[in-house]
Jmol script that loads the backbone (N, CA, C; Angstrom):
load data "model"
ATOM      1  N   ASN A   1       3.609  13.846   3.002  1.00  0.00           N
ATOM      2  CA  ASN A   1       4.219  13.427   1.682  1.00  0.00           C
ATOM      3  C   ASN A   1       2.748  13.734   0.689  1.00  0.00           C
ATOM      4  N   GLU A   2       4.443  14.561  -0.841  1.00  0.00           N
ATOM      5  CA  GLU A   2       3.245  14.861  -1.215  1.00  0.00           C
ATOM      6  C   GLU A   2       2.329  13.982  -2.458  1.00  0.00           C
ATOM      7  N   LEU A   3       2.966  12.384  -2.461  1.00  0.00           N
ATOM      8  CA  LEU A   3       2.431  11.339  -3.186  1.00  0.00           C
ATOM      9  C   LEU A   3       1.252  10.842  -2.546  1.00  0.00           C
ATOM     10  N   ALA A   4       0.474  11.128  -1.354  1.00  0.00           N
ATOM     11  CA  ALA A   4      -0.135  10.752   0.032  1.00  0.00           C
ATOM     12  C   ALA A   4      -1.524  11.550  -0.733  1.00  0.00           C
ATOM     13  N   PHE A   5      -2.434  10.835  -1.054  1.00  0.00           N
ATOM     14  CA  PHE A   5      -3.686  11.935  -1.053  1.00  0.00           C
ATOM     15  C   PHE A   5      -4.916  10.696  -0.686  1.00  0.00           C
ATOM     16  N   PHE A   6      -6.069  11.749  -0.180  1.00  0.00           N
ATOM     17  CA  PHE A   6      -7.522  11.512   0.025  1.00  0.00           C
ATOM     18  C   PHE A   6      -8.295  11.229  -1.397  1.00  0.00           C
ATOM     19  N   ALA A   7      -9.042  10.037  -1.256  1.00  0.00           N
ATOM     20  CA  ALA A   7     -10.238   9.928  -2.545  1.00  0.00           C
ATOM     21  C   ALA A   7     -11.144   9.945  -2.008  1.00  0.00           C
ATOM     22  N   VAL A   8     -12.231  10.902  -2.760  1.00  0.00           N
ATOM     23  CA  VAL A   8     -14.065  11.234  -2.288  1.00  0.00           C
ATOM     24  C   VAL A   8     -14.185  10.793  -3.539  1.00  0.00           C
ATOM     25  N   GLY A   9     -13.719  10.326  -4.789  1.00  0.00           N
ATOM     26  CA  GLY A   9     -14.205  10.252  -6.130  1.00  0.00           C
ATOM     27  C   GLY A   9     -13.682   9.241  -6.718  1.00  0.00           C
ATOM     28  N   MET A  10     -14.296   8.366  -7.970  1.00  0.00           N
ATOM     29  CA  MET A  10     -13.578   8.065  -9.156  1.00  0.00           C
ATOM     30  C   MET A  10     -14.179   8.270 -10.637  1.00  0.00           C
ATOM     31  N   TYR A  11     -13.380   8.539 -11.662  1.00  0.00           N
ATOM     32  CA  TYR A  11     -13.936   8.533 -13.072  1.00  0.00           C
ATOM     33  C   TYR A  11     -15.376   9.329 -12.838  1.00  0.00           C
ATOM     34  N   GLY A  12     -15.110  10.836 -12.015  1.00  0.00           N
ATOM     35  CA  GLY A  12     -16.037  12.013 -12.018  1.00  0.00           C
ATOM     36  C   GLY A  12     -17.211  11.723 -11.595  1.00  0.00           C
ATOM     37  N   LYS A  13     -17.340  10.728 -10.441  1.00  0.00           N
ATOM     38  CA  LYS A  13     -18.705  10.408  -9.496  1.00  0.00           C
ATOM     39  C   LYS A  13     -18.168  10.007  -7.945  1.00  0.00           C
ATOM     40  N   SER A  14     -19.054   9.941  -7.170  1.00  0.00           N
ATOM     41  CA  SER A  14     -18.505   9.599  -5.308  1.00  0.00           C
ATOM     42  C   SER A  14     -18.239   8.414  -5.447  1.00  0.00           C
ATOM     43  N   LEU A  15     -17.227   8.580  -4.754  1.00  0.00           N
ATOM     44  CA  LEU A  15     -16.520   6.975  -4.134  1.00  0.00           C
ATOM     45  C   LEU A  15     -17.635   6.026  -4.023  1.00  0.00           C
ATOM     46  N   PRO A  16     -17.877   4.828  -4.402  1.00  0.00           N
ATOM     47  CA  PRO A  16     -18.730   3.924  -3.990  1.00  0.00           C
ATOM     48  C   PRO A  16     -17.877   3.300  -2.659  1.00  0.00           C
ATOM     49  N   LYS A  17     -18.982   2.722  -2.142  1.00  0.00           N
ATOM     50  CA  LYS A  17     -18.956   1.952  -0.921  1.00  0.00           C
ATOM     51  C   LYS A  17     -17.790   0.817  -1.426  1.00  0.00           C
ATOM     52  N   GLN A  18     -18.055   0.052  -2.345  1.00  0.00           N
ATOM     53  CA  GLN A  18     -16.911  -1.097  -2.712  1.00  0.00           C
ATOM     54  C   GLN A  18     -15.207  -0.552  -2.409  1.00  0.00           C
ATOM     55  N   ASN A  19     -15.257   1.148  -3.124  1.00  0.00           N
ATOM     56  CA  ASN A  19     -13.595   1.542  -3.305  1.00  0.00           C
ATOM     57  C   ASN A  19     -13.797   2.088  -1.951  1.00  0.00           C
ATOM     58  N   GLY A  20     -14.392   2.449  -1.069  1.00  0.00           N
ATOM     59  CA  GLY A  20     -13.493   2.647  -0.198  1.00  0.00           C
ATOM     60  C   GLY A  20     -14.253   3.906   0.429  1.00  0.00           C
ATOM     61  N   ALA A  21     -16.157   3.965  -0.109  1.00  0.00           N
ATOM     62  CA  ALA A  21     -16.624   5.250   0.440  1.00  0.00           C
ATOM     63  C   ALA A  21     -16.971   5.550   1.748  1.00  0.00           C
ATOM     64  N   PRO A  22     -16.487   6.399   2.574  1.00  0.00           N
ATOM     65  CA  PRO A  22     -16.600   7.846   1.934  1.00  0.00           C
ATOM     66  C   PRO A  22     -15.719   8.850   1.325  1.00  0.00           C
ATOM     67  N   LEU A  23     -14.507   8.422   2.118  1.00  0.00           N
ATOM     68  CA  LEU A  23     -13.053   9.188   1.662  1.00  0.00           C
ATOM     69  C   LEU A  23     -11.833   7.637   1.917  1.00  0.00           C
ATOM     70  N   ARG A  24     -11.504   7.241   1.202  1.00  0.00           N
ATOM     71  CA  ARG A  24     -10.018   6.586   0.739  1.00  0.00           C
ATOM     72  C   ARG A  24      -8.778   7.133   0.834  1.00  0.00           C
ATOM     73  N   GLN A  25      -7.700   6.487   1.855  1.00  0.00           N
ATOM     74  CA  GLN A  25      -6.414   7.114   1.653  1.00  0.00           C
ATOM     75  C   GLN A  25      -5.776   6.229   0.342  1.00  0.00           C
ATOM     76  N   VAL A  26      -5.026   7.245  -0.181  1.00  0.00           N
ATOM     77  CA  VAL A  26      -4.204   6.187  -1.950  1.00  0.00           C
ATOM     78  C   VAL A  26      -3.037   6.359  -1.202  1.00  0.00           C
ATOM     79  N   ILE A  27      -2.017   5.941  -1.371  1.00  0.00           N
ATOM     80  CA  ILE A  27      -0.676   5.836  -0.838  1.00  0.00           C
ATOM     81  C   ILE A  27       0.312   4.776  -1.852  1.00  0.00           C
ATOM     82  N   PRO A  28       0.364   5.760  -2.866  1.00  0.00           N
ATOM     83  CA  PRO A  28       1.219   5.398  -4.081  1.00  0.00           C
ATOM     84  C   PRO A  28       2.464   3.818  -4.427  1.00  0.00           C
ATOM     85  N   TRP A  29       3.220   4.076  -3.191  1.00  0.00           N
ATOM     86  CA  TRP A  29       4.193   3.437  -3.082  1.00  0.00           C
ATOM     87  C   TRP A  29       3.370   2.172  -2.239  1.00  0.00           C
ATOM     88  N   LYS A  30       2.509   1.944  -1.609  1.00  0.00           N
ATOM     89  CA  LYS A  30       2.033   1.057  -1.011  1.00  0.00           C
ATOM     90  C   LYS A  30       1.023  -0.710  -2.246  1.00  0.00           C
ATOM     91  N   TYR A  31       0.824   0.714  -3.058  1.00  0.00           N
ATOM     92  CA  TYR A  31      -0.050  -0.527  -4.609  1.00  0.00           C
ATOM     93  C   TYR A  31      -1.253  -1.445  -3.817  1.00  0.00           C
ATOM     94  N   GLY A  32      -2.002   0.167  -3.116  1.00  0.00           N
ATOM     95  CA  GLY A  32      -3.372  -0.658  -2.294  1.00  0.00           C
ATOM     96  C   GLY A  32      -3.225  -1.232  -0.904  1.00  0.00           C
ATOM     97  N   PHE A  33      -2.255  -1.653  -0.451  1.00  0.00           N
ATOM     98  CA  PHE A  33      -2.049  -1.996   0.212  1.00  0.00           C
ATOM     99  C   PHE A  33      -1.450  -0.988   1.750  1.00  0.00           C
ATOM    100  N   LYS A  34      -2.852  -1.427   3.123  1.00  0.00           N
ATOM    101  CA  LYS A  34      -2.695  -0.662   3.818  1.00  0.00           C
ATOM    102  C   LYS A  34      -3.292   0.411   3.488  1.00  0.00           C
ATOM    103  N   GLY A  35      -3.631   0.895   2.466  1.00  0.00           N
ATOM    104  CA  GLY A  35      -4.350   1.785   2.400  1.00  0.00           C
ATOM    105  C   GLY A  35      -5.775   2.339   3.070  1.00  0.00           C
ATOM    106  N   ALA A  36      -5.978   3.089   4.439  1.00  0.00           N
ATOM    107  CA  ALA A  36      -7.006   2.891   4.613  1.00  0.00           C
ATOM    108  C   ALA A  36      -8.727   3.271   3.960  1.00  0.00           C
ATOM    109  N   LYS A  37      -9.550   2.534   4.122  1.00  0.00           N
ATOM    110  CA  LYS A  37     -10.950   2.910   3.114  1.00  0.00           C
ATOM    111  C   LYS A  37     -11.836   3.032   4.100  1.00  0.00           C
ATOM    112  N   SER A  38     -12.614   3.592   3.559  1.00  0.00           N
ATOM    113  CA  SER A  38     -14.132   4.004   4.337  1.00  0.00           C
ATOM    114  C   SER A  38     -13.759   4.642   5.436  1.00  0.00           C
ATOM    115  N   ILE A  39     -12.774   5.689   5.466  1.00  0.00           N
ATOM    116  CA  ILE A  39     -12.861   6.629   6.454  1.00  0.00           C
ATOM    117  C   ILE A  39     -13.818   7.691   6.753  1.00  0.00           C
ATOM    118  N   VAL A  40     -14.282   7.824   8.084  1.00  0.00           N
ATOM    119  CA  VAL A  40     -14.965   8.533   8.648  1.00  0.00           C
ATOM    120  C   VAL A  40     -14.848   8.939   9.742  1.00  0.00           C
ATOM    121  N   LYS A  41     -13.698   8.817  10.585  1.00  0.00           N
ATOM    122  CA  LYS A  41     -13.018  10.172  11.340  1.00  0.00           C
ATOM    123  C   LYS A  41     -11.411  10.038  11.265  1.00  0.00           C
ATOM    124  N   ILE A  42     -11.023  11.070  11.814  1.00  0.00           N
ATOM    125  CA  ILE A  42      -9.329  11.413  11.849  1.00  0.00           C
ATOM    126  C   ILE A  42      -9.021  11.847  13.292  1.00  0.00           C
ATOM    127  N   GLU A  43      -8.383  10.717  14.079  1.00  0.00           N
ATOM    128  CA  GLU A  43      -7.333  11.657  14.957  1.00  0.00           C
ATOM    129  C   GLU A  43      -6.575  11.672  14.841  1.00  0.00           C
ATOM    130  N   PHE A  44      -6.010  12.644  15.890  1.00  0.00           N
ATOM    131  CA  PHE A  44      -4.036  12.962  16.098  1.00  0.00           C
ATOM    132  C   PHE A  44      -3.562  12.499  16.644  1.00  0.00           C
ATOM    133  N   VAL A  45      -2.795  11.753  16.807  1.00  0.00           N
ATOM    134  CA  VAL A  45      -1.941  11.032  18.353  1.00  0.00           C
ATOM    135  C   VAL A  45      -0.843  10.781  18.908  1.00  0.00           C
ATOM    136  N   GLU A  46      -0.037  10.570  19.368  1.00  0.00           N
ATOM    137  CA  GLU A  46       1.385  11.322  19.879  1.00  0.00           C
ATOM    138  C   GLU A  46       1.780   9.564  19.025  1.00  0.00           C
ATOM    139  N   SER A  47       1.567   8.511  18.880  1.00  0.00           N
ATOM    140  CA  SER A  47       2.436   7.034  19.291  1.00  0.00           C
ATOM    141  C   SER A  47       1.504   6.591  17.618  1.00  0.00           C
ATOM    142  N   ARG A  48       1.742   5.682  17.551  1.00  0.00           N
ATOM    143  CA  ARG A  48       1.168   4.799  16.391  1.00  0.00           C
ATOM    144  C   ARG A  48       0.568   3.616  16.909  1.00  0.00           C
ATOM    145  N   PRO A  49      -0.053   3.623  16.562  1.00  0.00           N
ATOM    146  CA  PRO A  49      -2.057   2.778  17.476  1.00  0.00           C
ATOM    147  C   PRO A  49      -1.360   1.685  16.239  1.00  0.00           C
ATOM    148  N   ALA A  50      -1.944   0.916  17.512  1.00  0.00           N
ATOM    149  CA  ALA A  50      -2.407  -0.840  17.108  1.00  0.00           C
ATOM    150  C   ALA A  50      -3.113  -0.958  15.795  1.00  0.00           C
ATOM    151  N   THR A  51      -2.354  -1.781  14.823  1.00  0.00           N
ATOM    152  CA  THR A  51      -3.911  -2.032  13.577  1.00  0.00           C
ATOM    153  C   THR A  51      -4.430  -3.231  13.743  1.00  0.00           C
ATOM    154  N   PHE A  52      -5.370  -3.728  12.649  1.00  0.00           N
ATOM    155  CA  PHE A  52      -6.183  -4.434  12.803  1.00  0.00           C
ATOM    156  C   PHE A  52      -5.386  -5.722  12.552  1.00  0.00           C
ATOM    157  N   TRP A  53      -4.380  -5.579  11.566  1.00  0.00           N
ATOM    158  CA  TRP A  53      -3.841  -6.669  10.867  1.00  0.00           C
ATOM    159  C   TRP A  53      -2.737  -6.979  11.294  1.00  0.00           C
ATOM    160  N   ASN A  54      -1.697  -5.668  11.842  1.00  0.00           N
ATOM    161  CA  ASN A  54      -0.723  -5.483  12.519  1.00  0.00           C
ATOM    162  C   ASN A  54      -0.791  -6.633  13.606  1.00  0.00           C
ATOM    163  N   THR A  55      -1.998  -6.332  14.835  1.00  0.00           N
ATOM    164  CA  THR A  55      -2.037  -6.973  15.800  1.00  0.00           C
ATOM    165  C   THR A  55      -2.474  -8.831  15.542  1.00  0.00           C
ATOM    166  N   LEU A  56      -2.955  -9.244  14.864  1.00  0.00           N
ATOM    167  CA  LEU A  56      -3.449 -10.500  14.214  1.00  0.00           C
ATOM    168  C   LEU A  56      -2.206 -11.322  14.154  1.00  0.00           C
ATOM    169  N   VAL A  57      -1.663 -10.412  13.135  1.00  0.00           N
ATOM    170  CA  VAL A  57      -0.379 -10.974  12.261  1.00  0.00           C
ATOM    171  C   VAL A  57       0.627 -10.300  12.375  1.00  0.00           C
ATOM    172  N   PRO A  58       1.577  -9.693  13.004  1.00  0.00           N
ATOM    173  CA  PRO A  58       2.524  -8.911  13.772  1.00  0.00           C
ATOM    174  C   PRO A  58       3.615  -8.962  12.510  1.00  0.00           C
ATOM    175  N   ASN A  59       4.126 -10.204  12.440  1.00  0.00           N
ATOM    176  CA  ASN A  59       5.275 -10.635  11.965  1.00  0.00           C
ATOM    177  C   ASN A  59       5.035 -10.535   9.982  1.00  0.00           C
ATOM    178  N   GLU A  60       3.592 -10.505   9.927  1.00  0.00           N
ATOM    179  CA  GLU A  60       3.370 -10.231   8.204  1.00  0.00           C
ATOM    180  C   GLU A  60       3.162  -8.948   7.981  1.00  0.00           C
ATOM    181  N   TYR A  61       2.536  -8.351   9.270  1.00  0.00           N
ATOM    182  CA  TYR A  61       2.222  -6.618   8.584  1.00  0.00           C
ATOM    183  C   TYR A  61       2.603  -5.917   9.566  1.00  0.00           C
ATOM    184  N   ALA A  62       4.117  -5.855   9.497  1.00  0.00           N
ATOM    185  CA  ALA A  62       4.555  -4.123  10.376  1.00  0.00           C
ATOM    186  C   ALA A  62       4.439  -3.358   9.629  1.00  0.00           C
ATOM    187  N   PHE A  63       4.453  -2.111   9.940  1.00  0.00           N
ATOM    188  CA  PHE A  63       4.246  -0.696   9.649  1.00  0.00           C
ATOM    189  C   PHE A  63       5.079  -0.957   8.156  1.00  0.00           C
ATOM    190  N   GLU A  64       6.363  -1.338   8.272  1.00  0.00           N
ATOM    191  CA  GLU A  64       7.565  -1.192   7.339  1.00  0.00           C
ATOM    192  C   GLU A  64       6.788  -2.506   6.247  1.00  0.00           C
ATOM    193  N   ALA A  65       5.876  -3.391   6.104  1.00  0.00           N
ATOM    194  CA  ALA A  65       5.953  -4.163   4.827  1.00  0.00           C
ATOM    195  C   ALA A  65       5.544  -3.864   3.921  1.00  0.00           C
ATOM    196  N   ASN A  66       5.999  -4.153   2.714  1.00  0.00           N
ATOM    197  CA  ASN A  66       5.470  -4.541   1.476  1.00  0.00           C
ATOM    198  C   ASN A  66       6.706  -3.412   0.978  1.00  0.00           C
ATOM    199  N   VAL A  67       7.663  -2.731   1.179  1.00  0.00           N
ATOM    200  CA  VAL A  67       8.375  -1.626   1.240  1.00  0.00           C
ATOM    201  C   VAL A  67       9.762  -2.044   0.693  1.00  0.00           C
ATOM    202  N   ASN A  68      10.495  -3.238   1.505  1.00  0.00           N
ATOM    203  CA  ASN A  68      12.010  -3.448   1.384  1.00  0.00           C
ATOM    204  C   ASN A  68      11.494  -5.147   0.161  1.00  0.00           C
ATOM    205  N   PRO A  69      12.204  -5.209  -1.151  1.00  0.00           N
ATOM    206  CA  PRO A  69      11.846  -6.289  -1.610  1.00  0.00           C
ATOM    207  C   PRO A  69      12.518  -7.528  -0.669  1.00  0.00           C
ATOM    208  N   ASN A  70      13.794  -7.352  -0.234  1.00  0.00           N
ATOM    209  CA  ASN A  70      15.312  -7.759   0.532  1.00  0.00           C
ATOM    210  C   ASN A  70      14.533  -8.897   1.670  1.00  0.00           C
ATOM    211  N   VAL A  71      13.094  -8.286   2.136  1.00  0.00           N
ATOM    212  CA  VAL A  71      12.626  -8.921   3.592  1.00  0.00           C
ATOM    213  C   VAL A  71      11.448  -9.960   3.040  1.00  0.00           C
ATOM    214  N   PRO A  72      11.310 -10.793   2.692  1.00  0.00           N
ATOM    215  CA  PRO A  72      10.212 -11.723   1.906  1.00  0.00           C
ATOM    216  C   PRO A  72       8.939 -11.819   3.230  1.00  0.00           C
ATOM    217  N   HIS A  73       7.888 -11.723   2.804  1.00  0.00           N
ATOM    218  CA  HIS A  73       6.745 -12.336   3.399  1.00  0.00           C
ATOM    219  C   HIS A  73       6.962 -13.370   3.787  1.00  0.00           C
ATOM    220  N   PRO A  74       6.033 -13.761   5.163  1.00  0.00           N
ATOM    221  CA  PRO A  74       6.413 -15.182   5.672  1.00  0.00           C
ATOM    222  C   PRO A  74       6.056 -16.403   4.299  1.00  0.00           C
ATOM    223  N   ARG A  75       5.057 -15.721   3.552  1.00  0.00           N
ATOM    224  CA  ARG A  75       4.460 -17.044   2.672  1.00  0.00           C
ATOM    225  C   ARG A  75       5.145 -16.804   1.159  1.00  0.00           C
ATOM    226  N   TRP A  76       5.743 -15.496   0.878  1.00  0.00           N
ATOM    227  CA  TRP A  76       5.693 -15.238  -0.239  1.00  0.00           C
ATOM    228  C   TRP A  76       6.916 -14.346  -0.628  1.00  0.00           C
ATOM    229  N   SER A  77       7.500 -14.041  -1.566  1.00  0.00           N
ATOM    230  CA  SER A  77       8.662 -13.260  -1.770  1.00  0.00           C
ATOM    231  C   SER A  77       8.216 -11.993  -2.370  1.00  0.00           C
ATOM    232  N   GLN A  78       9.018 -11.268  -2.027  1.00  0.00           N
ATOM    233  CA  GLN A  78       8.246  -9.742  -2.719  1.00  0.00           C
ATOM    234  C   GLN A  78       9.724  -8.855  -3.496  1.00  0.00           C
ATOM    235  N   ALA A  79      10.559 -10.420  -4.021  1.00  0.00           N
ATOM    236  CA  ALA A  79      11.588  -9.829  -4.751  1.00  0.00           C
ATOM    237  C   ALA A  79      11.671  -9.285  -5.997  1.00  0.00           C
ATOM    238  N   THR A  80      10.212  -9.776  -6.252  1.00  0.00           N
ATOM    239  CA  THR A  80       9.858  -9.830  -7.848  1.00  0.00           C
ATOM    240  C   THR A  80       8.611  -9.366  -7.850  1.00  0.00           C
ATOM    241  N   GLU A  81       7.711  -8.662  -9.076  1.00  0.00           N
ATOM    242  CA  GLU A  81       6.465  -8.216  -9.322  1.00  0.00           C
ATOM    243  C   GLU A  81       6.435  -8.498 -10.972  1.00  0.00           C
ATOM    244  N   ARG A  82       5.179  -8.454 -11.167  1.00  0.00           N
ATOM    245  CA  ARG A  82       4.710  -8.834 -12.748  1.00  0.00           C
ATOM    246  C   ARG A  82       4.581  -7.520 -13.364  1.00  0.00           C
ATOM    247  N   VAL A  83       4.965  -7.492 -14.884  1.00  0.00           N
ATOM    248  CA  VAL A  83       4.258  -6.334 -15.307  1.00  0.00           C
ATOM    249  C   VAL A  83       3.160  -6.841 -15.836  1.00  0.00           C
ATOM    250  N   LEU A  84       2.040  -6.002 -15.448  1.00  0.00           N
ATOM    251  CA  LEU A  84       0.536  -6.259 -16.146  1.00  0.00           C
ATOM    252  C   LEU A  84       0.545  -6.125 -17.491  1.00  0.00           C
ATOM    253  N   SER A  85       0.063  -6.885 -18.400  1.00  0.00           N
ATOM    254  CA  SER A  85      -0.107  -6.135 -20.159  1.00  0.00           C
ATOM    255  C   SER A  85      -0.906  -7.286 -20.377  1.00  0.00           C
ATOM    256  N   GLU A  86      -1.273  -7.525 -22.128  1.00  0.00           N
ATOM    257  CA  GLU A  86      -2.231  -8.556 -22.162  1.00  0.00           C
ATOM    258  C   GLU A  86      -1.795  -9.371 -22.640  1.00  0.00           C
ATOM    259  N   GLY A  87      -2.743 -10.287 -22.617  1.00  0.00           N
ATOM    260  CA  GLY A  87      -1.958 -11.731 -22.723  1.00  0.00           C
ATOM    261  C   GLY A  87      -2.807 -12.827 -21.546  1.00  0.00           C
ATOM    262  N   ALA A  88      -2.147 -13.517 -21.610  1.00  0.00           N
ATOM    263  CA  ALA A  88      -2.229 -14.423 -20.551  1.00  0.00           C
ATOM    264  C   ALA A  88      -1.441 -14.243 -19.365  1.00  0.00           C
ATOM    265  N   SER A  89      -2.186 -14.275 -17.638  1.00  0.00           N
ATOM    266  CA  SER A  89      -1.523 -14.437 -16.685  1.00  0.00           C
ATOM    267  C   SER A  89       0.175 -14.864 -16.410  1.00  0.00           C
ATOM    268  N   TRP A  90      -0.212 -15.651 -16.959  1.00  0.00           N
ATOM    269  CA  TRP A  90       1.058 -16.757 -16.384  1.00  0.00           C
ATOM    270  C   TRP A  90       2.442 -16.365 -17.595  1.00  0.00           C
ATOM    271  N   SER A  91       2.204 -15.317 -18.743  1.00  0.00           N
ATOM    272  CA  SER A  91       3.058 -14.582 -19.407  1.00  0.00           C
ATOM    273  C   SER A  91       3.381 -13.348 -18.992  1.00  0.00           C
ATOM    274  N   TRP A  92       2.983 -12.740 -17.977  1.00  0.00           N
ATOM    275  CA  TRP A  92       3.484 -12.051 -17.312  1.00  0.00           C
ATOM    276  C   TRP A  92       5.025 -11.477 -17.204  1.00  0.00           C
ATOM    277  N   GLU A  93       5.855 -10.473 -17.633  1.00  0.00           N
ATOM    278  CA  GLU A  93       6.873 -10.638 -17.599  1.00  0.00           C
ATOM    279  C   GLU A  93       7.079 -10.220 -15.460  1.00  0.00           C
ATOM    280  N   LYS A  94       8.092 -10.683 -15.468  1.00  0.00           N
ATOM    281  CA  LYS A  94       8.490 -10.586 -14.140  1.00  0.00           C
ATOM    282  C   LYS A  94       9.835  -9.967 -14.229  1.00  0.00           C
ATOM    283  N   ILE A  95      10.009  -8.674 -13.065  1.00  0.00           N
ATOM    284  CA  ILE A  95      10.963  -7.502 -12.858  1.00  0.00           C
ATOM    285  C   ILE A  95      11.363  -7.549 -11.523  1.00  0.00           C
ATOM    286  N   PRO A  96      12.149  -7.215 -11.237  1.00  0.00           N
ATOM    287  CA  PRO A  96      12.784  -6.956 -10.018  1.00  0.00           C
ATOM    288  C   PRO A  96      11.773  -6.065  -9.121  1.00  0.00           C
ATOM    289  N   THR A  97      11.814  -6.366  -7.712  1.00  0.00           N
ATOM    290  CA  THR A  97      11.075  -5.081  -7.135  1.00  0.00           C
ATOM    291  C   THR A  97      11.446  -4.031  -7.112  1.00  0.00           C
ATOM    292  N   LEU A  98      11.815  -2.794  -6.999  1.00  0.00           N
ATOM    293  CA  LEU A  98      12.378  -1.658  -6.268  1.00  0.00           C
ATOM    294  C   LEU A  98      11.739  -1.342  -4.829  1.00  0.00           C
ATOM    295  N   PRO A  99      13.178  -0.974  -4.005  1.00  0.00           N
ATOM    296  CA  PRO A  99      13.022  -0.480  -3.040  1.00  0.00           C
ATOM    297  C   PRO A  99      11.965   0.239  -2.803  1.00  0.00           C
ATOM    298  N   TYR A 100      10.608   0.522  -1.749  1.00  0.00           N
ATOM    299  CA  TYR A 100       9.646   1.478  -1.657  1.00  0.00           C
ATOM    300  C   TYR A 100       8.979   1.494  -2.948  1.00  0.00           C
ATOM    301  N   ASN A 101       8.753   0.372  -3.971  1.00  0.00           N
ATOM    302  CA  ASN A 101       8.055   0.335  -4.802  1.00  0.00           C
ATOM    303  C   ASN A 101       8.573   1.201  -5.902  1.00  0.00           C
ATOM    304  N   GLY A 102       9.640   1.885  -6.369  1.00  0.00           N
ATOM    305  CA  GLY A 102      10.180   2.851  -6.778  1.00  0.00           C
ATOM    306  C   GLY A 102      10.182   4.579  -6.198  1.00  0.00           C
ATOM    307  N   TYR A 103       9.247   4.734  -5.436  1.00  0.00           N
ATOM    308  CA  TYR A 103       9.048   6.052  -5.024  1.00  0.00           C
ATOM    309  C   TYR A 103      10.130   6.153  -4.089  1.00  0.00           C
ATOM    310  N   GLY A 104      10.944   5.092  -3.547  1.00  0.00           N
ATOM    311  CA  GLY A 104      12.355   5.704  -2.598  1.00  0.00           C
ATOM    312  C   GLY A 104      12.850   7.046  -2.324  1.00  0.00           C
ATOM    313  N   GLU A 105      12.789   8.119  -3.721  1.00  0.00           N
ATOM    314  CA  GLU A 105      13.809   9.328  -3.261  1.00  0.00           C
ATOM    315  C   GLU A 105      12.745  10.124  -2.333  1.00  0.00           C
ATOM    316  N   TYR A 106      10.958   9.768  -2.689  1.00  0.00           N
ATOM    317  CA  TYR A 106      10.065  10.512  -1.921  1.00  0.00           C
ATOM    318  C   TYR A 106      10.012  10.385  -0.467  1.00  0.00           C
ATOM    319  N   VAL A 107       9.833   8.832  -0.480  1.00  0.00           N
ATOM    320  CA  VAL A 107       9.527   8.185   0.719  1.00  0.00           C
ATOM    321  C   VAL A 107       9.902   7.508   1.960  1.00  0.00           C
ATOM    322  N   ALA A 108      11.240   7.512   1.281  1.00  0.00           N
ATOM    323  CA  ALA A 108      12.524   6.646   2.081  1.00  0.00           C
ATOM    324  C   ALA A 108      12.542   6.857   3.787  1.00  0.00           C
ATOM    325  N   SER A 109      12.884   8.087   3.372  1.00  0.00           N
ATOM    326  CA  SER A 109      13.179   9.263   4.835  1.00  0.00           C
ATOM    327  C   SER A 109      11.610   8.685   5.985  1.00  0.00           C
ATOM    328  N   LEU A 110      10.782   8.306   5.638  1.00  0.00           N
ATOM    329  CA  LEU A 110       9.372   8.019   6.425  1.00  0.00           C
ATOM    330  C   LEU A 110       9.063   6.918   7.508  1.00  0.00           C
ATOM    331  N   TYR A 111      10.823   5.920   6.355  1.00  0.00           N
ATOM    332  CA  TYR A 111      10.803   4.675   7.361  1.00  0.00           C
ATOM    333  C   TYR A 111      12.063   4.304   8.351  1.00  0.00           C
ATOM    334  N   SER A 112      12.985   5.812   8.042  1.00  0.00           N
ATOM    335  CA  SER A 112      14.257   5.629   8.973  1.00  0.00           C
ATOM    336  C   SER A 112      13.857   5.602  10.571  1.00  0.00           C
TER     337      SER A 112
END
end "model"
wireframe off; spacefill off
backbone 0.3
color backbone group
């Protein structure tokens, strides 16, 4: 997908460990959720491997997690999100979450 990329730095400097050095996967429609951090090896496999969180709590962290606002997380709703702005966090405007976090035109086919 043309939206996903790997980051090796930020703000003109090498990526620090706390931000996922040496290589971090950036997936804009996931808002940092499920992006691989501190990548040191890439393997191409025939089928999707089990992941840490999906194995630990599969009903909360399926591959499709965090892309359909109509499917609530078992512990919270994904139907709305807050628009970050100045002011107190309790005053941030809530808006409906768009499918695929607004990137449906580019990524919906990845989940079909």
